[in-house]
PDB file of N, CA, C and O in Angstrom:
ATOM      1  N   MET A   1     -14.621  16.909 -10.175  1.00  0.00           N
ATOM      2  CA  MET A   1     -13.612  17.592  -9.678  1.00  0.00           C
ATOM      3  C   MET A   1     -13.782  17.978  -8.421  1.00  0.00           C
ATOM      4  O   MET A   1     -12.843  18.257  -7.675  1.00  0.00           O
ATOM      5  N   THR A   2     -15.187  18.026  -8.047  1.00  0.00           N
ATOM      6  CA  THR A   2     -15.421  18.259  -6.701  1.00  0.00           C
ATOM      7  C   THR A   2     -15.195  16.897  -5.859  1.00  0.00           C
ATOM      8  O   THR A   2     -14.699  17.144  -4.760  1.00  0.00           O
ATOM      9  N   ALA A   3     -15.392  15.750  -6.054  1.00  0.00           N
ATOM     10  CA  ALA A   3     -14.830  14.784  -5.545  1.00  0.00           C
ATOM     11  C   ALA A   3     -13.636  14.617  -5.202  1.00  0.00           C
ATOM     12  O   ALA A   3     -13.306  14.084  -4.143  1.00  0.00           O
ATOM     13  N   PHE A   4     -12.641  15.173  -6.292  1.00  0.00           N
ATOM     14  CA  PHE A   4     -11.226  15.087  -5.604  1.00  0.00           C
ATOM     15  C   PHE A   4     -10.832  15.924  -4.635  1.00  0.00           C
ATOM     16  O   PHE A   4      -9.977  15.558  -3.828  1.00  0.00           O
ATOM     17  N   LYS A   5     -11.464  17.310  -4.568  1.00  0.00           N
ATOM     18  CA  LYS A   5     -11.076  18.034  -3.547  1.00  0.00           C
ATOM     19  C   LYS A   5     -11.723  17.446  -2.374  1.00  0.00           C
ATOM     20  O   LYS A   5     -11.047  17.417  -1.345  1.00  0.00           O
ATOM     21  N   THR A   6     -12.854  16.994  -2.342  1.00  0.00           N
ATOM     22  CA  THR A   6     -13.309  16.235  -1.033  1.00  0.00           C
ATOM     23  C   THR A   6     -12.572  15.256  -0.606  1.00  0.00           C
ATOM     24  O   THR A   6     -12.482  15.030   0.601  1.00  0.00           O
ATOM     25  N   PHE A   7     -11.922  14.513  -1.542  1.00  0.00           N
ATOM     26  CA  PHE A   7     -10.970  13.309  -1.032  1.00  0.00           C
ATOM     27  C   PHE A   7      -9.868  14.166  -0.492  1.00  0.00           C
ATOM     28  O   PHE A   7      -9.676  14.028   0.716  1.00  0.00           O
ATOM     29  N   ALA A   8      -9.186  14.926  -1.050  1.00  0.00           N
ATOM     30  CA  ALA A   8      -8.040  15.813  -0.661  1.00  0.00           C
ATOM     31  C   ALA A   8      -8.151  16.329   0.912  1.00  0.00           C
ATOM     32  O   ALA A   8      -7.288  16.194   1.779  1.00  0.00           O
ATOM     33  N   ILE A   9      -9.543  17.004   1.049  1.00  0.00           N
ATOM     34  CA  ILE A   9      -9.966  17.481   2.225  1.00  0.00           C
ATOM     35  C   ILE A   9      -9.752  16.219   3.221  1.00  0.00           C
ATOM     36  O   ILE A   9      -8.915  16.186   4.123  1.00  0.00           O
ATOM     37  N   ALA A  10     -10.571  15.294   2.924  1.00  0.00           N
ATOM     38  CA  ALA A  10     -10.420  14.038   3.823  1.00  0.00           C
ATOM     39  C   ALA A  10      -9.417  13.501   4.368  1.00  0.00           C
ATOM     40  O   ALA A  10      -9.296  13.105   5.527  1.00  0.00           O
ATOM     41  N   THR A  11      -8.315  13.481   3.089  1.00  0.00           N
ATOM     42  CA  THR A  11      -6.853  12.976   3.405  1.00  0.00           C
ATOM     43  C   THR A  11      -6.183  13.994   4.302  1.00  0.00           C
ATOM     44  O   THR A  11      -5.551  13.516   5.244  1.00  0.00           O
ATOM     45  N   GLY A  12      -6.208  15.335   4.179  1.00  0.00           N
ATOM     46  CA  GLY A  12      -5.676  16.077   4.876  1.00  0.00           C
ATOM     47  C   GLY A  12      -6.285  15.884   6.611  1.00  0.00           C
ATOM     48  O   GLY A  12      -5.620  15.812   7.644  1.00  0.00           O
ATOM     49  N   TRP A  13      -7.398  15.851   6.468  1.00  0.00           N
ATOM     50  CA  TRP A  13      -7.993  15.618   7.985  1.00  0.00           C
ATOM     51  C   TRP A  13      -7.405  14.305   8.566  1.00  0.00           C
ATOM     52  O   TRP A  13      -6.850  14.285   9.664  1.00  0.00           O
ATOM     53  N   GLY A  14      -7.532  13.346   7.878  1.00  0.00           N
ATOM     54  CA  GLY A  14      -6.909  12.019   8.280  1.00  0.00           C
ATOM     55  C   GLY A  14      -5.406  12.249   8.603  1.00  0.00           C
ATOM     56  O   GLY A  14      -5.159  11.831   9.734  1.00  0.00           O
ATOM     57  N   ASN A  15      -4.463  12.710   8.059  1.00  0.00           N
ATOM     58  CA  ASN A  15      -3.346  13.074   8.338  1.00  0.00           C
ATOM     59  C   ASN A  15      -3.303  13.778   9.784  1.00  0.00           C
ATOM     60  O   ASN A  15      -2.643  13.389  10.747  1.00  0.00           O
ATOM     61  N   LEU A  16      -4.116  14.855   9.731  1.00  0.00           N
ATOM     62  CA  LEU A  16      -4.136  15.530  10.900  1.00  0.00           C
ATOM     63  C   LEU A  16      -4.277  14.749  12.470  1.00  0.00           C
ATOM     64  O   LEU A  16      -3.602  14.907  13.488  1.00  0.00           O
ATOM     65  N   LEU A  17      -5.408  13.883  12.199  1.00  0.00           N
ATOM     66  CA  LEU A  17      -5.818  12.936  13.007  1.00  0.00           C
ATOM     67  C   LEU A  17      -4.910  12.162  13.554  1.00  0.00           C
ATOM     68  O   LEU A  17      -4.832  11.943  14.763  1.00  0.00           O
ATOM     69  N   PHE A  18      -4.134  11.682  12.649  1.00  0.00           N
ATOM     70  CA  PHE A  18      -3.013  10.763  12.736  1.00  0.00           C
ATOM     71  C   PHE A  18      -1.848  11.219  13.566  1.00  0.00           C
ATOM     72  O   PHE A  18      -1.348  10.531  14.455  1.00  0.00           O
ATOM     73  N   PHE A  19      -1.424  12.486  13.204  1.00  0.00           N
ATOM     74  CA  PHE A  19      -0.328  13.175  14.014  1.00  0.00           C
ATOM     75  C   PHE A  19      -0.966  13.819  15.229  1.00  0.00           C
ATOM     76  O   PHE A  19      -0.233  14.085  16.182  1.00  0.00           O
ATOM     77  N   THR A  20      -2.228  14.089  15.288  1.00  0.00           N
ATOM     78  CA  THR A  20      -2.700  14.434  16.668  1.00  0.00           C
ATOM     79  C   THR A  20      -2.770  12.973  17.634  1.00  0.00           C
ATOM     80  O   THR A  20      -2.583  12.983  18.850  1.00  0.00           O
ATOM     81  N   ILE A  21      -2.984  12.111  17.073  1.00  0.00           N
ATOM     82  CA  ILE A  21      -3.034  10.827  18.105  1.00  0.00           C
ATOM     83  C   ILE A  21      -1.405  10.491  18.492  1.00  0.00           C
ATOM     84  O   ILE A  21      -0.995  10.247  19.627  1.00  0.00           O
ATOM     85  N   VAL A  22      -0.803  10.530  17.575  1.00  0.00           N
ATOM     86  CA  VAL A  22       0.581  10.395  17.950  1.00  0.00           C
ATOM     87  C   VAL A  22       1.546  11.498  19.007  1.00  0.00           C
ATOM     88  O   VAL A  22       2.535  11.286  19.708  1.00  0.00           O
ATOM     89  N   GLY A  23       0.769  12.685  18.747  1.00  0.00           N
ATOM     90  CA  GLY A  23       1.234  13.492  19.638  1.00  0.00           C
ATOM     91  C   GLY A  23       0.686  13.511  20.936  1.00  0.00           C
ATOM     92  O   GLY A  23       1.239  13.930  21.952  1.00  0.00           O
ATOM     93  N   LEU A  24      -0.487  13.007  20.824  1.00  0.00           N
ATOM     94  CA  LEU A  24      -1.136  12.775  22.419  1.00  0.00           C
ATOM     95  C   LEU A  24      -0.449  11.746  23.200  1.00  0.00           C
ATOM     96  O   LEU A  24      -0.280  11.865  24.413  1.00  0.00           O
ATOM     97  N   LEU A  25       0.075  10.414  22.305  1.00  0.00           N
ATOM     98  CA  LEU A  25       0.672   9.295  22.907  1.00  0.00           C
ATOM     99  C   LEU A  25       1.957   9.776  23.179  1.00  0.00           C
ATOM    100  O   LEU A  25       2.417   9.211  24.171  1.00  0.00           O
ATOM    101  N   LEU A  26       2.746  10.627  22.667  1.00  0.00           N
ATOM    102  CA  LEU A  26       4.167  11.186  22.775  1.00  0.00           C
ATOM    103  C   LEU A  26       4.133  11.946  24.078  1.00  0.00           C
ATOM    104  O   LEU A  26       4.713  11.418  25.027  1.00  0.00           O
ATOM    105  N   PHE A  27       3.475  13.231  24.283  1.00  0.00           N
ATOM    106  CA  PHE A  27       3.381  14.091  25.143  1.00  0.00           C
ATOM    107  C   PHE A  27       2.395  13.840  26.244  1.00  0.00           C
ATOM    108  O   PHE A  27       2.904  13.993  27.354  1.00  0.00           O
ATOM    109  N   VAL A  28       0.993  13.463  26.259  1.00  0.00           N
ATOM    110  CA  VAL A  28       0.064  13.268  27.242  1.00  0.00           C
ATOM    111  C   VAL A  28      -0.032  12.220  27.924  1.00  0.00           C
ATOM    112  O   VAL A  28      -0.280  12.251  29.130  1.00  0.00           O
ATOM    113  N   LEU A  29       0.158  11.078  27.218  1.00  0.00           N
ATOM    114  CA  LEU A  29       0.411   9.832  27.826  1.00  0.00           C
ATOM    115  C   LEU A  29       1.248   9.415  29.182  1.00  0.00           C
ATOM    116  O   LEU A  29       0.856   8.805  30.177  1.00  0.00           O
ATOM    117  N   PRO A  30       2.579   9.979  28.857  1.00  0.00           N
ATOM    118  CA  PRO A  30       3.552   9.953  29.817  1.00  0.00           C
ATOM    119  C   PRO A  30       3.145  10.575  31.284  1.00  0.00           C
ATOM    120  O   PRO A  30       3.368  10.039  32.369  1.00  0.00           O
ATOM    121  N   GLN A  31       2.453  11.914  31.042  1.00  0.00           N
ATOM    122  CA  GLN A  31       1.954  12.641  32.140  1.00  0.00           C
ATOM    123  C   GLN A  31       1.006  12.051  32.899  1.00  0.00           C
ATOM    124  O   GLN A  31       0.948  12.363  34.089  1.00  0.00           O
ATOM    125  N   LEU A  32       0.158  11.165  32.396  1.00  0.00           N
ATOM    126  CA  LEU A  32      -1.003  10.460  32.817  1.00  0.00           C
ATOM    127  C   LEU A  32      -0.786   9.462  33.489  1.00  0.00           C
ATOM    128  O   LEU A  32      -1.481   9.291  34.491  1.00  0.00           O
ATOM    129  N   ALA A  33       0.211   8.531  33.154  1.00  0.00           N
ATOM    130  CA  ALA A  33       0.793   7.265  33.417  1.00  0.00           C
ATOM    131  C   ALA A  33       2.195   6.818  33.470  1.00  0.00           C
ATOM    132  O   ALA A  33       2.961   7.493  32.783  1.00  0.00           O
ATOM    133  N   THR A  34       2.541   6.158  33.911  1.00  0.00           N
ATOM    134  CA  THR A  34       3.967   5.703  34.071  1.00  0.00           C
ATOM    135  C   THR A  34       4.133   4.772  32.878  1.00  0.00           C
ATOM    136  O   THR A  34       3.874   3.577  33.022  1.00  0.00           O
ATOM    137  N   VAL A  35       4.590   5.299  31.594  1.00  0.00           N
ATOM    138  CA  VAL A  35       4.911   4.502  30.702  1.00  0.00           C
ATOM    139  C   VAL A  35       6.300   4.627  30.199  1.00  0.00           C
ATOM    140  O   VAL A  35       6.866   5.687  29.931  1.00  0.00           O
ATOM    141  N   SER A  36       6.786   3.440  30.101  1.00  0.00           N
ATOM    142  CA  SER A  36       8.538   3.297  29.444  1.00  0.00           C
ATOM    143  C   SER A  36       8.529   3.771  28.053  1.00  0.00           C
ATOM    144  O   SER A  36       7.628   3.556  27.242  1.00  0.00           O
ATOM    145  N   THR A  37       9.603   4.430  27.850  1.00  0.00           N
ATOM    146  CA  THR A  37       9.881   4.877  26.362  1.00  0.00           C
ATOM    147  C   THR A  37       9.864   3.465  25.390  1.00  0.00           C
ATOM    148  O   THR A  37       9.157   3.382  24.386  1.00  0.00           O
ATOM    149  N   PRO A  38      10.636   2.529  25.795  1.00  0.00           N
ATOM    150  CA  PRO A  38      10.224   1.355  24.867  1.00  0.00           C
ATOM    151  C   PRO A  38       8.764   0.905  24.451  1.00  0.00           C
ATOM    152  O   PRO A  38       8.567   0.459  23.320  1.00  0.00           O
ATOM    153  N   ILE A  39       7.775   1.023  25.350  1.00  0.00           N
ATOM    154  CA  ILE A  39       6.398   0.666  25.353  1.00  0.00           C
ATOM    155  C   ILE A  39       5.933   1.618  24.494  1.00  0.00           C
ATOM    156  O   ILE A  39       5.307   1.307  23.481  1.00  0.00           O
ATOM    157  N   LEU A  40       6.230   3.003  24.861  1.00  0.00           N
ATOM    158  CA  LEU A  40       5.359   4.152  24.088  1.00  0.00           C
ATOM    159  C   LEU A  40       6.046   4.026  22.875  1.00  0.00           C
ATOM    160  O   LEU A  40       5.252   4.217  21.953  1.00  0.00           O
ATOM    161  N   SER A  41       7.425   3.734  22.388  1.00  0.00           N
ATOM    162  CA  SER A  41       8.050   3.700  20.706  1.00  0.00           C
ATOM    163  C   SER A  41       7.344   2.443  20.109  1.00  0.00           C
ATOM    164  O   SER A  41       7.117   2.459  18.899  1.00  0.00           O
ATOM    165  N   ALA A  42       6.955   1.292  20.887  1.00  0.00           N
ATOM    166  CA  ALA A  42       6.322   0.199  20.084  1.00  0.00           C
ATOM    167  C   ALA A  42       4.775   0.380  19.982  1.00  0.00           C
ATOM    168  O   ALA A  42       4.164  -0.299  19.157  1.00  0.00           O
ATOM    169  N   TYR A  43       4.053   1.346  20.855  1.00  0.00           N
ATOM    170  CA  TYR A  43       2.721   1.594  20.359  1.00  0.00           C
ATOM    171  C   TYR A  43       2.689   2.622  19.281  1.00  0.00           C
ATOM    172  O   TYR A  43       1.682   2.599  18.575  1.00  0.00           O
ATOM    173  N   ILE A  44       3.710   3.632  18.984  1.00  0.00           N
ATOM    174  CA  ILE A  44       3.597   4.520  17.892  1.00  0.00           C
ATOM    175  C   ILE A  44       3.999   3.977  16.835  1.00  0.00           C
ATOM    176  O   ILE A  44       3.483   4.238  15.749  1.00  0.00           O
ATOM    177  N   LEU A  45       5.003   3.118  16.982  1.00  0.00           N
ATOM    178  CA  LEU A  45       5.528   2.258  15.830  1.00  0.00           C
ATOM    179  C   LEU A  45       4.378   1.341  15.323  1.00  0.00           C
ATOM    180  O   LEU A  45       4.211   1.238  14.108  1.00  0.00           O
ATOM    181  N   THR A  46       3.719   0.789  16.038  1.00  0.00           N
ATOM    182  CA  THR A  46       2.391  -0.226  15.738  1.00  0.00           C
ATOM    183  C   THR A  46       1.436   0.654  15.047  1.00  0.00           C
ATOM    184  O   THR A  46       1.103   0.344  13.903  1.00  0.00           O
ATOM    185  N   ILE A  47       0.924   1.777  15.629  1.00  0.00           N
ATOM    186  CA  ILE A  47      -0.043   2.643  14.918  1.00  0.00           C
ATOM    187  C   ILE A  47       0.543   3.015  13.469  1.00  0.00           C
ATOM    188  O   ILE A  47      -0.191   3.135  12.488  1.00  0.00           O
ATOM    189  N   THR A  48       1.774   3.166  13.432  1.00  0.00           N
ATOM    190  CA  THR A  48       2.191   3.770  12.131  1.00  0.00           C
ATOM    191  C   THR A  48       2.150   2.596  11.203  1.00  0.00           C
ATOM    192  O   THR A  48       1.653   2.713  10.083  1.00  0.00           O
ATOM    193  N   TYR A  49       2.634   1.512  11.615  1.00  0.00           N
ATOM    194  CA  TYR A  49       2.593   0.264  10.738  1.00  0.00           C
ATOM    195  C   TYR A  49       1.156  -0.256  10.102  1.00  0.00           C
ATOM    196  O   TYR A  49       0.959  -0.668   8.959  1.00  0.00           O
ATOM    197  N   LEU A  50       0.351  -0.133  11.026  1.00  0.00           N
ATOM    198  CA  LEU A  50      -0.938  -0.287  10.690  1.00  0.00           C
ATOM    199  C   LEU A  50      -1.570   0.613   9.815  1.00  0.00           C
ATOM    200  O   LEU A  50      -2.276   0.271   8.867  1.00  0.00           O
ATOM    201  N   LEU A  51      -1.240   2.075  10.229  1.00  0.00           N
ATOM    202  CA  LEU A  51      -2.014   3.030   9.263  1.00  0.00           C
ATOM    203  C   LEU A  51      -1.399   2.829   7.830  1.00  0.00           C
ATOM    204  O   LEU A  51      -2.183   2.575   6.916  1.00  0.00           O
ATOM    205  N   VAL A  52      -0.236   2.910   7.601  1.00  0.00           N
ATOM    206  CA  VAL A  52       0.235   3.486   6.279  1.00  0.00           C
ATOM    207  C   VAL A  52      -0.420   2.302   5.213  1.00  0.00           C
ATOM    208  O   VAL A  52      -0.751   2.772   4.124  1.00  0.00           O
ATOM    209  N   PRO A  53      -0.654   0.793   5.395  1.00  0.00           N
ATOM    210  CA  PRO A  53      -1.325   0.196   4.465  1.00  0.00           C
ATOM    211  C   PRO A  53      -2.660   0.721   4.223  1.00  0.00           C
ATOM    212  O   PRO A  53      -3.058   0.790   3.060  1.00  0.00           O
ATOM    213  N   PHE A  54      -3.477   1.141   5.290  1.00  0.00           N
ATOM    214  CA  PHE A  54      -4.613   1.358   5.106  1.00  0.00           C
ATOM    215  C   PHE A  54      -4.879   2.759   4.386  1.00  0.00           C
ATOM    216  O   PHE A  54      -5.877   3.011   3.713  1.00  0.00           O
ATOM    217  N   GLN A  55      -3.659   3.755   4.681  1.00  0.00           N
ATOM    218  CA  GLN A  55      -3.911   5.013   3.765  1.00  0.00           C
ATOM    219  C   GLN A  55      -3.486   4.574   2.202  1.00  0.00           C
ATOM    220  O   GLN A  55      -3.903   5.186   1.218  1.00  0.00           O
ATOM    221  N   ASN A  56      -2.715   3.576   2.140  1.00  0.00           N
ATOM    222  CA  ASN A  56      -2.231   3.301   0.712  1.00  0.00           C
ATOM    223  C   ASN A  56      -3.492   3.001  -0.011  1.00  0.00           C
ATOM    224  O   ASN A  56      -3.740   3.502  -1.107  1.00  0.00           O
ATOM    225  N   ILE A  57      -4.563   1.903   0.818  1.00  0.00           N
ATOM    226  CA  ILE A  57      -5.711   1.439   0.102  1.00  0.00           C
ATOM    227  C   ILE A  57      -6.801   2.651  -0.198  1.00  0.00           C
ATOM    228  O   ILE A  57      -7.575   2.640  -1.156  1.00  0.00           O
ATOM    229  N   LEU A  58      -6.724   3.618   0.721  1.00  0.00           N
ATOM    230  CA  LEU A  58      -7.678   4.752   0.534  1.00  0.00           C
ATOM    231  C   LEU A  58      -7.243   5.580  -0.544  1.00  0.00           C
ATOM    232  O   LEU A  58      -8.028   6.140  -1.309  1.00  0.00           O
ATOM    233  N   GLN A  59      -5.932   5.667  -0.618  1.00  0.00           N
ATOM    234  CA  GLN A  59      -5.770   6.787  -1.642  1.00  0.00           C
ATOM    235  C   GLN A  59      -5.841   6.297  -3.001  1.00  0.00           C
ATOM    236  O   GLN A  59      -5.839   6.992  -4.017  1.00  0.00           O
ATOM    237  N   ARG A  60      -5.915   4.770  -2.914  1.00  0.00           N
ATOM    238  CA  ARG A  60      -6.275   4.310  -4.465  1.00  0.00           C
ATOM    239  C   ARG A  60      -7.626   4.037  -4.726  1.00  0.00           C
ATOM    240  O   ARG A  60      -7.848   3.413  -5.763  1.00  0.00           O
ATOM    241  N   LEU A  61      -8.553   4.350  -4.046  1.00  0.00           N
ATOM    242  CA  LEU A  61      -9.929   4.247  -4.139  1.00  0.00           C
ATOM    243  C   LEU A  61     -10.479   4.961  -5.445  1.00  0.00           C
ATOM    244  O   LEU A  61     -11.295   4.503  -6.245  1.00  0.00           O
ATOM    245  N   PRO A  62      -9.745   6.369  -5.475  1.00  0.00           N
ATOM    246  CA  PRO A  62     -10.556   7.125  -6.773  1.00  0.00           C
ATOM    247  C   PRO A  62     -10.143   6.495  -8.039  1.00  0.00           C
ATOM    248  O   PRO A  62     -10.843   6.609  -9.046  1.00  0.00           O
ATOM    249  N   ALA A  63      -9.218   5.942  -8.034  1.00  0.00           N
ATOM    250  CA  ALA A  63      -8.567   5.326  -9.318  1.00  0.00           C
ATOM    251  C   ALA A  63      -9.717   3.897  -9.539  1.00  0.00           C
ATOM    252  O   ALA A  63     -10.489   3.736 -10.484  1.00  0.00           O
ATOM    253  N   LEU A  64      -9.534   3.078  -8.461  1.00  0.00           N
ATOM    254  CA  LEU A  64     -10.472   2.013  -8.545  1.00  0.00           C
ATOM    255  C   LEU A  64     -11.925   2.514  -9.115  1.00  0.00           C
ATOM    256  O   LEU A  64     -12.470   1.992 -10.087  1.00  0.00           O
ATOM    257  N   PHE A  65     -12.419   3.501  -8.435  1.00  0.00           N
ATOM    258  CA  PHE A  65     -13.792   3.951  -8.873  1.00  0.00           C
ATOM    259  C   PHE A  65     -13.825   4.474 -10.275  1.00  0.00           C
ATOM    260  O   PHE A  65     -14.889   4.277 -10.860  1.00  0.00           O
ATOM    261  N   ARG A  66     -12.875   5.105 -10.945  1.00  0.00           N
ATOM    262  CA  ARG A  66     -12.797   5.512 -12.149  1.00  0.00           C
ATOM    263  C   ARG A  66     -12.755   4.172 -13.034  1.00  0.00           C
ATOM    264  O   ARG A  66     -13.534   4.013 -13.974  1.00  0.00           O
ATOM    265  N   ALA A  67     -12.034   3.458 -12.761  1.00  0.00           N
ATOM    266  CA  ALA A  67     -11.676   2.220 -13.575  1.00  0.00           C
ATOM    267  C   ALA A  67     -13.170   1.388 -13.584  1.00  0.00           C
ATOM    268  O   ALA A  67     -13.637   0.768 -14.540  1.00  0.00           O
ATOM    269  N   ASN A  68     -13.729   1.549 -12.336  1.00  0.00           N
ATOM    270  CA  ASN A  68     -15.135   0.735 -12.402  1.00  0.00           C
ATOM    271  C   ASN A  68     -16.490   1.495 -13.436  1.00  0.00           C
ATOM    272  O   ASN A  68     -17.435   0.876 -13.926  1.00  0.00           O
ATOM    273  N   VAL A  69     -16.238   2.866 -13.548  1.00  0.00           N
ATOM    274  CA  VAL A  69     -16.987   3.755 -14.624  1.00  0.00           C
ATOM    275  C   VAL A  69     -16.560   3.513 -15.660  1.00  0.00           C
ATOM    276  O   VAL A  69     -17.344   3.590 -16.605  1.00  0.00           O
ATOM    277  N   ALA A  70     -15.194   3.133 -15.913  1.00  0.00           N
ATOM    278  CA  ALA A  70     -14.850   3.060 -17.424  1.00  0.00           C
ATOM    279  C   ALA A  70     -15.188   1.695 -17.745  1.00  0.00           C
ATOM    280  O   ALA A  70     -15.657   1.520 -18.870  1.00  0.00           O
ATOM    281  N   LEU A  71     -15.043   0.647 -16.961  1.00  0.00           N
ATOM    282  CA  LEU A  71     -15.569  -0.770 -17.144  1.00  0.00           C
ATOM    283  C   LEU A  71     -16.945  -0.852 -17.670  1.00  0.00           C
ATOM    284  O   LEU A  71     -17.236  -1.513 -18.667  1.00  0.00           O
ATOM    285  N   GLN A  72     -17.964  -0.014 -16.823  1.00  0.00           N
ATOM    286  CA  GLN A  72     -19.425   0.159 -16.900  1.00  0.00           C
ATOM    287  C   GLN A  72     -19.420   0.664 -18.669  1.00  0.00           C
ATOM    288  O   GLN A  72     -19.925  -0.060 -19.527  1.00  0.00           O
ATOM    289  N   LYS A  73     -18.888   1.753 -18.937  1.00  0.00           N
ATOM    290  CA  LYS A  73     -19.087   2.253 -20.208  1.00  0.00           C
ATOM    291  C   LYS A  73     -18.628   1.534 -21.265  1.00  0.00           C
ATOM    292  O   LYS A  73     -19.125   1.744 -22.372  1.00  0.00           O
ATOM    293  N   VAL A  74     -17.604   0.566 -21.101  1.00  0.00           N
ATOM    294  CA  VAL A  74     -17.313  -0.428 -22.084  1.00  0.00           C
ATOM    295  C   VAL A  74     -17.980  -1.328 -22.220  1.00  0.00           C
ATOM    296  O   VAL A  74     -18.135  -1.751 -23.365  1.00  0.00           O
ATOM    297  N   GLU A  75     -18.694  -2.032 -21.024  1.00  0.00           N
ATOM    298  CA  GLU A  75     -19.609  -2.769 -21.213  1.00  0.00           C
ATOM    299  C   GLU A  75     -21.128  -2.416 -21.892  1.00  0.00           C
ATOM    300  O   GLU A  75     -21.834  -3.221 -22.498  1.00  0.00           O
ATOM    301  N   ARG A  76     -21.399  -1.153 -21.652  1.00  0.00           N
ATOM    302  CA  ARG A  76     -22.489  -0.409 -22.397  1.00  0.00           C
ATOM    303  C   ARG A  76     -22.347  -0.633 -23.810  1.00  0.00           C
ATOM    304  O   ARG A  76     -23.278  -1.009 -24.522  1.00  0.00           O
ATOM    305  N   MET A  77     -21.096  -0.385 -24.243  1.00  0.00           N
ATOM    306  CA  MET A  77     -20.647  -0.081 -25.915  1.00  0.00           C
ATOM    307  C   MET A  77     -20.800  -1.555 -26.257  1.00  0.00           C
ATOM    308  O   MET A  77     -21.550  -1.791 -27.205  1.00  0.00           O
ATOM    309  N   THR A  78     -20.204  -2.617 -25.635  1.00  0.00           N
ATOM    310  CA  THR A  78     -20.363  -3.964 -26.542  1.00  0.00           C
ATOM    311  C   THR A  78     -21.990  -4.483 -26.467  1.00  0.00           C
ATOM    312  O   THR A  78     -22.334  -5.226 -27.387  1.00  0.00           O
ATOM    313  N   VAL A  79     -22.965  -4.160 -25.485  1.00  0.00           N
ATOM    314  CA  VAL A  79     -24.215  -4.610 -25.597  1.00  0.00           C
ATOM    315  C   VAL A  79     -25.074  -4.339 -27.016  1.00  0.00           C
ATOM    316  O   VAL A  79     -26.228  -4.752 -27.127  1.00  0.00           O
TER     317      VAL A  79
END
């Protein structure tokens, strides 16, 4: 159960980091440089587009690890 708690904390920190980056792009970048709204929107959409599949893979890792452990147990039983 500790691994799931660690995974949940890491997921929360990852989401916090994502929204921090989006917030910096939205509010800080326009003050530091002249960036047009379409370009800024394209950056944010690109980051979101790239991050969502990566998050989906990471969220499925615990199930894959459990499946691997189950497979190892089954293989030990048949030997």
